[in-house]
Backbone as ProteinMPNN parsed JSONL, in Angstrom:
{"seq_chain_A": "MTRAAAEPADGFDAVIHAPKRLVVCAFLDAVVEAEFGAVQRHADVSASVLSKHVAVLMDAGYVTQRKAVRDTRQRVWLRLTPEGRAAYRGHVAALRAIVGQAD", "coords_chain_A": {"N_chain_A": [[162.504, 91.557, 3.525], [161.395, 92.728, 0.469], [162.883, 93.994, -2.56], [161.159, 95.799, -3.832], [159.631, 96.7, -1.695], [161.519, 98.175, -0.364], [162.134, 100.274, -2.033], [160.581, 102.779, -1.81], [161.949, 104.133, 0.191], [164.28, 104.828, -0.995], [166.47, 107.434, -1.511], [165.892, 108.583, 0.885], [167.167, 110.614, 3.393], [169.062, 110.781, 6.148], [170.494, 112.899, 7.206], [169.178, 115.206, 6.317], [166.666, 114.708, 7.323], [166.198, 115.392, 10.053], [164.004, 117.425, 11.896], [164.352, 120.376, 12.024], [166.473, 120.739, 10.24], [165.263, 119.849, 7.937], [163.338, 121.845, 7.632], [165.049, 124.034, 7.166], [166.274, 123.231, 4.751], [164.012, 123.092, 3.086], [163.244, 125.781, 3.046], [165.529, 126.957, 1.867], [165.471, 125.675, -0.582], [163.524, 127.003, -1.938], [164.553, 129.421, -2.638], [167.281, 131.367, -4.079], [169.426, 132.121, -2.444], [169.665, 132.821, 1.074], [169.639, 135.138, 3.751], [171.223, 134.498, 6.843], [169.804, 135.32, 9.165], [167.165, 135.472, 8.21], [166.631, 132.808, 7.634], [166.908, 131.804, 10.178], [164.738, 133.049, 11.527], [162.614, 131.92, 10.079], [162.918, 129.191, 10.65], [162.547, 129.29, 13.325], [164.424, 129.167, 15.481], [167.235, 129.511, 17.729], [170.227, 131.432, 17.061], [172.507, 129.933, 17.626], [171.569, 127.293, 17.582], [170.709, 127.097, 14.919], [173.185, 127.465, 13.68], [174.502, 125.09, 14.389], [172.936, 123.175, 13.025], [173.322, 124.047, 10.394], [176.054, 123.605, 10.173], [176.147, 120.795, 10.156], [174.795, 120.323, 7.745], [176.539, 121.601, 5.999], [178.862, 120.053, 6.357], [177.998, 117.747, 5.134], [178.004, 118.585, 2.583], [175.829, 119.877, 1.562], [175.005, 122.504, 1.956], [176.207, 125.801, 1.439], [177.982, 128.667, 2.612], [178.11, 132.225, 2.448], [180.017, 134.917, 3.332], [179.877, 138.347, 4.133], [180.328, 141.897, 4.496], [177.777, 143.986, 5.514], [175.985, 146.914, 5.932], [177.862, 147.724, 7.84], [178.152, 145.454, 9.355], [178.998, 142.013, 9.86], [177.639, 139.664, 7.718], [175.889, 136.652, 6.921], [175.121, 134.532, 4.277], [173.143, 131.85, 3.156], [173.016, 128.947, 1.082], [171.645, 126.258, -0.826], [173.64, 123.66, -2.118], [174.103, 122.256, -5.421], [174.13, 119.477, -5.0], [172.95, 119.36, -2.492], [170.391, 120.357, -3.046], [169.447, 118.359, -4.756], [169.563, 116.178, -2.992], [167.734, 117.02, -1.021], [165.332, 117.161, -2.516], [165.159, 114.499, -3.336], [164.832, 113.307, -0.849], [162.354, 114.358, -0.049], [160.763, 113.192, -2.005], [161.092, 110.513, -1.292], [159.86, 110.518, 1.221], [157.245, 111.102, 0.445], [156.688, 108.806, -1.019], [156.814, 106.882, 0.995], [154.702, 107.675, 2.656], [152.65, 107.371, 0.852], [152.525, 104.6, 0.696], [151.2, 103.926, 3.002], [148.557, 104.286, 2.53]], "CA_chain_A": [[161.907, 92.66, 2.812], [161.707, 92.668, -0.953], [163.431, 95.236, -3.128], [160.039, 96.706, -4.087], [159.236, 97.315, -0.423], [162.575, 99.093, 0.064], [162.274, 101.374, -2.967], [160.101, 104.095, -1.393], [162.919, 104.795, 1.056], [165.405, 105.303, -1.798], [166.512, 108.881, -1.455], [165.726, 109.028, 2.269], [168.447, 111.162, 3.833], [169.018, 111.002, 7.596], [171.041, 114.221, 7.509], [168.122, 116.189, 6.061], [165.416, 114.329, 7.986], [165.989, 116.078, 11.333], [162.96, 118.419, 11.588], [164.815, 121.735, 11.747], [167.268, 120.718, 9.007], [164.281, 119.738, 6.867], [162.786, 123.197, 7.475], [166.098, 124.853, 6.552], [166.414, 122.819, 3.348], [162.798, 123.493, 2.37], [163.329, 127.226, 2.862], [166.587, 127.251, 0.908], [165.093, 125.147, -1.887], [162.606, 127.952, -2.562], [165.263, 130.671, -2.94], [168.658, 131.192, -4.541], [170.155, 132.136, -1.187], [168.937, 133.564, 2.103], [170.446, 135.617, 4.86], [171.161, 133.643, 8.028], [168.733, 135.784, 10.043], [165.875, 135.095, 7.628], [166.493, 131.359, 7.846], [166.715, 131.639, 11.628], [163.344, 133.407, 11.852], [161.72, 130.931, 9.467], [163.049, 127.922, 11.38], [162.169, 129.564, 14.715], [165.46, 128.625, 16.355], [168.277, 130.47, 18.099], [171.362, 131.466, 16.14], [173.431, 128.825, 17.91], [170.949, 126.043, 17.101], [170.794, 127.106, 13.46], [174.594, 127.254, 13.322], [174.807, 123.661, 14.507], [172.278, 122.475, 11.913], [174.0, 124.441, 9.162], [177.348, 122.914, 10.166], [175.896, 119.416, 9.722], [174.468, 120.375, 6.322], [177.773, 121.956, 5.284], [179.736, 118.869, 6.391], [177.462, 116.797, 4.153], [178.133, 119.177, 1.259], [174.495, 120.281, 1.12], [174.823, 123.947, 2.105], [177.388, 126.651, 1.48], [177.706, 129.983, 3.168], [178.875, 133.342, 1.92], [180.111, 135.968, 4.344], [180.196, 139.673, 3.614], [179.962, 142.989, 5.389], [176.629, 144.766, 5.049], [175.597, 147.868, 6.982], [178.978, 147.658, 8.797], [178.097, 144.211, 10.146], [179.253, 140.762, 9.145], [176.413, 138.933, 7.393], [176.098, 135.322, 6.339], [174.048, 134.065, 3.417], [173.168, 130.399, 2.984], [172.389, 128.431, -0.133], [171.8, 124.827, -1.08], [174.495, 123.283, -3.233], [173.337, 121.377, -6.323], [173.985, 118.179, -4.341], [171.977, 119.549, -1.42], [169.061, 120.49, -3.644], [169.071, 117.016, -5.225], [169.319, 115.335, -1.812], [166.48, 117.461, -0.406], [164.203, 116.748, -3.359], [165.079, 113.041, -3.24], [164.294, 112.993, 0.474], [160.913, 114.662, -0.088], [160.136, 112.14, -2.839], [161.079, 109.288, -0.479], [158.811, 110.677, 2.235], [155.944, 110.976, -0.231], [156.507, 107.385, -1.355], [156.542, 106.159, 2.241], [153.341, 108.03, 3.075], [151.754, 106.763, -0.124], [152.38, 103.182, 1.019], [150.312, 103.746, 4.142], [147.151, 104.376, 2.083]], "C_chain_A": [[162.326, 92.567, 1.352], [162.262, 94.001, -1.42], [162.313, 96.251, -3.365], [159.604, 97.406, -2.806], [160.265, 98.336, 0.036], [162.64, 100.338, -0.81], [161.724, 102.711, -2.484], [161.091, 104.841, -0.51], [164.159, 105.225, 0.28], [165.361, 106.818, -1.805], [166.325, 109.432, -0.058], [167.099, 109.452, 2.789], [168.362, 111.521, 5.313], [169.576, 112.362, 7.992], [169.95, 115.276, 7.372], [166.905, 115.944, 6.937], [165.173, 115.007, 9.338], [165.058, 117.269, 11.081], [163.468, 119.819, 11.261], [165.693, 121.789, 10.505], [166.353, 120.587, 7.797], [163.649, 121.1, 6.584], [163.793, 124.102, 6.768], [166.214, 124.509, 5.07], [165.199, 123.226, 2.525], [162.824, 124.981, 2.069], [164.352, 127.568, 1.786], [166.278, 126.721, -0.486], [164.223, 126.14, -2.655], [163.285, 129.253, -2.992], [166.639, 130.353, -3.516], [169.58, 131.146, -3.336], [169.373, 132.993, -0.206], [169.895, 133.981, 3.2], [170.181, 134.746, 6.087], [169.977, 134.031, 8.925], [167.348, 135.426, 9.524], [165.614, 133.606, 7.827], [166.213, 131.089, 9.329], [165.271, 131.95, 12.024], [162.373, 132.365, 11.31], [161.74, 129.606, 10.242], [162.662, 128.049, 12.85], [163.127, 128.887, 15.695], [166.432, 129.747, 16.708], [169.398, 130.412, 17.059], [172.298, 130.286, 16.374], [172.867, 127.492, 17.423], [171.028, 125.985, 15.581], [172.229, 126.866, 13.006], [174.971, 125.784, 13.376], [174.187, 122.868, 13.366], [172.952, 122.795, 10.584], [175.354, 123.747, 9.068], [177.192, 121.469, 9.698], [175.621, 119.385, 8.221], [175.699, 120.737, 5.482], [178.737, 120.769, 5.245], [179.301, 117.824, 5.373], [177.602, 117.321, 2.723], [176.825, 119.698, 0.7], [174.265, 121.785, 1.15], [176.182, 124.634, 2.05], [176.988, 127.973, 2.115], [178.628, 131.012, 2.53], [178.845, 134.432, 2.981], [180.502, 137.276, 3.674], [179.775, 140.71, 4.648], [178.822, 143.761, 4.735], [176.18, 145.648, 6.193], [176.586, 147.803, 8.143], [178.959, 146.425, 9.692], [178.381, 143.017, 9.257], [177.91, 140.049, 8.941], [176.782, 137.602, 6.759], [174.872, 134.972, 5.51], [174.247, 132.572, 3.197], [172.518, 130.031, 1.663], [172.594, 126.931, -0.197], [172.784, 124.644, -2.222], [173.632, 122.469, -4.205], [173.116, 119.991, -5.713], [172.941, 118.255, -3.223], [170.564, 119.64, -1.945], [168.562, 119.121, -4.118], [168.75, 116.102, -4.05], [168.006, 115.715, -1.14], [165.289, 116.972, -1.23], [164.045, 115.229, -3.366], [164.487, 112.606, -1.908], [162.791, 113.238, 0.51], [160.179, 113.598, -0.898], [160.05, 110.836, -2.046], [159.994, 109.375, 0.589], [157.429, 110.524, 1.62], [155.661, 109.523, -0.586], [156.171, 106.578, -0.114], [155.11, 106.429, 2.696], [152.321, 107.409, 2.135], [151.531, 105.277, 0.12], [151.372, 102.942, 2.127], [148.848, 103.77, 3.724], [146.563, 103.038, 1.742]], "O_chain_A": [[163.5, 92.348, 1.053], [162.119, 95.017, -0.739], [162.505, 97.443, -3.124], [159.247, 98.584, -2.834], [159.92, 99.274, 0.755], [163.156, 101.365, -0.369], [162.369, 103.729, -2.736], [161.07, 106.071, -0.471], [165.013, 105.919, 0.832], [164.318, 107.413, -2.077], [166.567, 110.615, 0.178], [168.078, 108.721, 2.636], [167.665, 112.464, 5.685], [169.17, 112.921, 9.011], [169.821, 116.147, 8.232], [166.182, 116.887, 7.26], [164.017, 115.175, 9.725], [165.292, 118.044, 10.154], [163.024, 120.396, 10.268], [165.667, 122.784, 9.781], [166.638, 121.154, 6.743], [163.449, 121.464, 5.425], [163.423, 124.855, 5.867], [166.248, 125.404, 4.227], [165.344, 123.662, 1.383], [162.47, 125.402, 0.967], [164.077, 128.372, 0.895], [166.772, 127.264, -1.474], [164.19, 126.117, -3.885], [162.66, 130.093, -3.639], [167.104, 129.215, -3.45], [170.414, 130.249, -3.215], [168.523, 133.791, -0.602], [170.84, 133.264, 3.53], [169.053, 134.317, 6.328], [169.236, 133.163, 9.387], [166.453, 135.111, 10.308], [164.497, 133.202, 8.151], [165.384, 130.247, 9.675], [164.655, 131.193, 12.775], [161.426, 131.973, 11.992], [160.698, 128.986, 10.456], [162.472, 127.047, 13.539], [162.721, 128.151, 16.595], [166.445, 130.797, 16.067], [169.497, 129.461, 16.284], [172.822, 129.708, 15.422], [173.608, 126.655, 16.909], [171.374, 124.948, 15.014], [172.458, 126.135, 12.043], [175.683, 125.29, 12.502], [174.833, 121.988, 12.798], [173.131, 121.911, 9.747], [175.759, 123.341, 7.979], [178.016, 120.975, 8.929], [176.145, 118.531, 7.507], [175.868, 120.226, 4.375], [179.359, 120.509, 4.215], [180.13, 117.103, 4.817], [177.349, 116.592, 1.765], [176.714, 119.937, -0.503], [173.402, 122.287, 0.429], [177.178, 124.112, 2.551], [175.813, 128.34, 2.148], [179.755, 130.715, 2.134], [177.781, 134.817, 3.466], [181.341, 137.31, 2.773], [178.977, 140.436, 5.545], [178.892, 144.136, 3.565], [176.012, 145.17, 7.315], [176.18, 147.825, 9.305], [179.682, 146.371, 10.686], [178.054, 143.006, 8.07], [177.148, 139.862, 9.889], [177.839, 137.452, 6.147], [173.736, 135.096, 5.969], [175.373, 132.093, 3.069], [171.602, 130.702, 1.188], [173.582, 126.4, 0.309], [172.758, 125.402, -3.191], [172.538, 122.038, -3.84], [172.051, 119.396, -5.882], [172.151, 117.33, -3.034], [169.641, 119.069, -1.364], [167.401, 118.768, -3.909], [167.784, 115.34, -4.096], [167.243, 114.839, -0.732], [164.337, 116.424, -0.674], [162.923, 114.724, -3.399], [163.725, 111.642, -1.85], [162.039, 112.42, 1.039], [159.097, 113.156, -0.513], [159.043, 110.133, -2.122], [159.286, 108.398, 0.832], [156.548, 109.892, 2.203], [154.527, 109.061, -0.468], [155.327, 105.683, -0.166], [154.393, 105.505, 3.079], [151.255, 106.971, 2.566], [150.47, 104.746, -0.209], [150.757, 101.878, 2.19], [147.984, 103.323, 4.479], [145.397, 102.957, 1.354]]}, "name": "protein", "num_of_chains": 1, "seq": "MTRAAAEPADGFDAVIHAPKRLVVCAFLDAVVEAEFGAVQRHADVSASVLSKHVAVLMDAGYVTQRKAVRDTRQRVWLRLTPEGRAAYRGHVAALRAIVGQAD"}
Protein backbone atom coordinates (compact mmCIF):
# COMPACT_ATOMS: atom_id res chain seq x y z
CA MET A 1 0.00 0.00 0.00
CA THR A 2 1.37 3.40 -0.89
CA ARG A 3 1.44 6.31 1.51
CA ALA A 4 -1.21 8.10 -0.58
CA ALA A 5 -3.57 5.15 -0.17
CA ALA A 6 -3.05 5.20 3.61
CA GLU A 7 -3.63 8.93 4.06
CA PRO A 8 -7.45 8.89 4.15
CA ALA A 9 -7.26 6.75 7.28
CA ASP A 10 -5.02 9.32 9.01
CA GLY A 11 -7.03 10.47 11.98
CA PHE A 12 -9.07 7.26 12.15
CA ASP A 13 -9.60 6.55 15.85
CA ALA A 14 -10.64 3.06 16.95
CA VAL A 15 -11.68 4.36 20.37
CA ILE A 16 -14.21 6.76 18.84
CA HIS A 17 -15.26 4.46 16.00
CA ALA A 18 -17.48 2.17 18.09
CA PRO A 19 -21.01 3.21 17.02
CA LYS A 20 -22.32 4.35 20.41
CA ARG A 21 -19.08 6.16 21.27
CA LEU A 22 -19.29 7.91 17.90
CA VAL A 23 -22.85 8.99 18.76
CA VAL A 24 -21.70 10.25 22.17
CA CYS A 25 -18.81 12.22 20.66
CA ALA A 26 -21.03 13.70 17.94
CA PHE A 27 -23.54 14.83 20.56
CA LEU A 28 -20.87 16.32 22.81
CA ASP A 29 -19.15 18.04 19.88
CA ALA A 30 -22.33 20.07 19.33
CA VAL A 31 -22.53 21.36 22.92
CA VAL A 32 -20.26 22.74 25.63
CA GLU A 33 -21.38 20.01 28.02
CA ALA A 34 -24.41 17.78 28.48
CA GLU A 35 -26.06 16.07 31.38
CA PHE A 36 -25.51 12.31 31.47
CA GLY A 37 -29.24 11.64 31.11
CA ALA A 38 -29.48 13.75 27.96
CA VAL A 39 -26.57 11.88 26.40
CA GLN A 40 -28.14 8.59 27.47
CA ARG A 41 -31.45 9.45 25.80
CA HIS A 42 -29.72 10.65 22.63
CA ALA A 43 -27.58 7.52 22.39
CA ASP A 44 -30.57 5.31 23.25
CA VAL A 45 -28.63 3.15 25.69
CA SER A 46 -28.96 2.15 29.33
CA ALA A 47 -27.07 4.07 31.99
CA SER A 48 -24.70 1.16 32.52
CA VAL A 49 -23.87 0.90 28.80
CA LEU A 50 -23.27 4.64 28.56
CA SER A 51 -21.08 4.50 31.68
CA LYS A 52 -18.90 1.86 30.06
CA HIS A 53 -18.52 3.89 26.86
CA VAL A 54 -17.80 7.06 28.81
CA ALA A 55 -15.15 5.21 30.84
CA VAL A 56 -13.37 4.22 27.62
CA LEU A 57 -13.53 7.80 26.35
CA MET A 58 -12.29 9.14 29.69
CA ASP A 59 -9.40 6.64 29.75
CA ALA A 60 -8.39 7.94 26.32
CA GLY A 61 -8.53 11.51 27.63
CA TYR A 62 -11.39 12.43 25.30
CA VAL A 63 -14.17 13.11 27.81
CA THR A 64 -14.32 14.62 31.27
CA GLN A 65 -17.15 14.53 33.73
CA ARG A 66 -18.33 17.00 36.31
CA LYS A 67 -20.42 15.86 39.25
CA ALA A 68 -22.69 18.12 41.26
CA VAL A 69 -25.87 17.98 43.28
CA ARG A 70 -28.95 19.34 41.53
CA ASP A 71 -32.51 19.04 42.82
CA THR A 72 -31.09 17.04 45.77
CA ARG A 73 -29.71 14.41 43.39
CA GLN A 74 -26.21 13.71 42.19
CA ARG A 75 -25.89 14.73 38.54
CA VAL A 76 -23.11 14.13 36.05
CA TRP A 77 -22.28 16.39 33.13
CA LEU A 78 -20.04 15.26 30.28
CA ARG A 79 -17.87 17.27 27.94
CA LEU A 80 -15.30 16.60 25.26
CA THR A 81 -11.78 17.63 26.14
CA PRO A 82 -9.89 19.68 23.53
CA GLU A 83 -8.04 16.46 22.64
CA GLY A 84 -11.35 14.60 22.37
CA ARG A 85 -12.84 17.25 20.12
CA ALA A 86 -9.76 17.16 17.87
CA ALA A 87 -9.78 13.35 17.79
CA TYR A 88 -13.51 13.26 16.97
CA ARG A 89 -13.18 15.79 14.17
CA GLY A 90 -10.10 14.00 12.81
CA HIS A 91 -12.00 10.71 12.88
CA VAL A 92 -14.94 12.23 10.99
CA ALA A 93 -12.53 13.67 8.41
CA ALA A 94 -10.90 10.24 8.03
CA LEU A 95 -14.29 8.60 7.51
CA ARG A 96 -15.21 11.18 4.89
CA ALA A 97 -11.90 10.59 3.11
CA ILE A 98 -12.44 6.83 3.15
CA VAL A 99 -15.97 7.16 1.79
CA GLY A 100 -14.75 9.62 -0.82
CA GLN A 101 -12.31 6.99 -2.10
CA ALA A 102 -15.16 4.60 -2.84
CA ASP A 103 -16.65 6.99 -5.43
